[in-house]
C-alpha positions as CSV (number, residue, x, y, z in Angstrom):
1,M,-14.6,-14.9,-15.0
2,S,-10.9,-14.6,-15.7
3,K,-8.5,-16.7,-13.7
4,R,-5.0,-15.1,-13.2
5,K,-2.0,-17.1,-14.0
6,R,0.8,-17.9,-11.3
7,I,3.9,-15.8,-11.8
8,E,5.7,-19.0,-12.8
9,E,3.3,-19.4,-15.7
10,M,3.6,-16.1,-17.1
11,T,5.3,-14.6,-20.2
12,D,7.8,-11.7,-19.7
13,A,5.3,-9.5,-21.3
14,E,2.3,-10.6,-19.2
15,F,4.5,-10.0,-16.2
16,N,5.7,-6.5,-17.1
17,R,1.9,-5.7,-17.8
18,L,0.9,-6.9,-14.3
19,L,3.9,-4.7,-12.7
20,D,2.8,-1.8,-14.8
21,E,-0.6,-2.2,-13.3
22,V,0.5,-2.4,-9.7
23,A,3.3,-0.3,-10.0
24,G,2.3,2.3,-12.3
25,E,5.5,4.3,-13.2
26,R,7.8,1.1,-12.5
27,G,11.3,2.1,-13.8
28,K,11.0,5.6,-14.0
29,E,13.4,7.9,-12.8
30,A,11.8,9.6,-9.4
31,K,11.4,13.7,-9.6
32,R,14.5,14.6,-7.6
33,D,15.7,17.5,-5.4
34,P,19.4,17.9,-6.4
35,R,20.1,19.1,-2.9
36,F,19.1,15.8,-1.7
37,S,20.5,13.3,-4.2
38,E,23.5,12.9,-6.3
39,R,23.7,11.2,-9.9
40,R,27.0,9.5,-10.9
41,D,27.1,9.0,-14.9
42,E,29.2,6.2,-14.7
43,P,29.2,2.3,-14.8
44,T,27.1,0.6,-12.0
45,P,28.0,-2.5,-10.0
46,S,24.8,-4.5,-11.5
47,G,25.4,-3.4,-15.2
48,G,23.5,0.0,-15.1
49,D,25.0,3.1,-17.0
50,Y,24.4,5.7,-14.2
51,S,23.1,5.5,-10.6
52,I,21.2,8.3,-8.3
53,A,21.7,8.4,-4.6
54,Y,19.0,9.7,-2.5
55,Y,19.7,10.9,1.2
56,Y,17.5,10.6,4.1
57,D,18.0,11.9,7.9
58,K,17.4,9.5,10.7
59,D,13.4,10.1,10.6
60,G,13.4,9.2,6.9
61,H,13.0,12.9,5.6
62,P,15.3,13.9,2.6
63,C,18.2,15.8,3.5
64,T,21.7,16.7,2.4
65,K,24.4,13.9,1.9
66,A,26.3,15.3,5.0
67,Q,23.4,15.3,7.2
68,A,22.3,11.7,5.8
69,S,22.0,8.6,8.2
70,S,20.6,6.6,5.4
71,V,20.7,6.4,1.5
72,N,18.8,4.6,-1.4
73,I,20.9,3.9,-4.7
74,L,19.0,3.5,-7.6
75,E,21.0,1.9,-10.8
76,F,19.6,2.6,-14.4
77,T,20.7,1.9,-18.1
78,A,21.2,4.5,-20.5
79,D,17.3,4.0,-21.6
80,G,16.3,4.7,-18.2
81,R,15.3,0.8,-17.3
82,R,15.9,0.3,-13.3
83,V,18.4,-2.4,-13.0
84,N,19.0,-2.5,-9.1
85,E,18.2,-0.6,-5.9
86,T,20.1,-0.7,-2.8
87,Y,19.3,0.7,0.8
88,G,22.2,1.3,3.3
89,R,22.6,2.9,6.6
90,L,25.6,5.4,7.0
91,G,28.0,5.2,9.8
92,K,27.2,8.5,11.7
């Protein structure tokens, strides 16, 4: 019987393998509709090289930026590694 290690006992490689098992496509850019998202190719606050903002209406459905009541911003490095994710409510 295999005993799982506690997170504190795992090496970085072991932890990343566990994340890949659970999350699958961890860190990859989601397929996006340019009508409902916005990519900015400039340095991000968390040290990324670009960010993508996804916009949602009050019911959580993708929508245009003008109609949005919330946003999910993902920050990535140039090689596609996700470094941060921020959720926000828009004052409308």
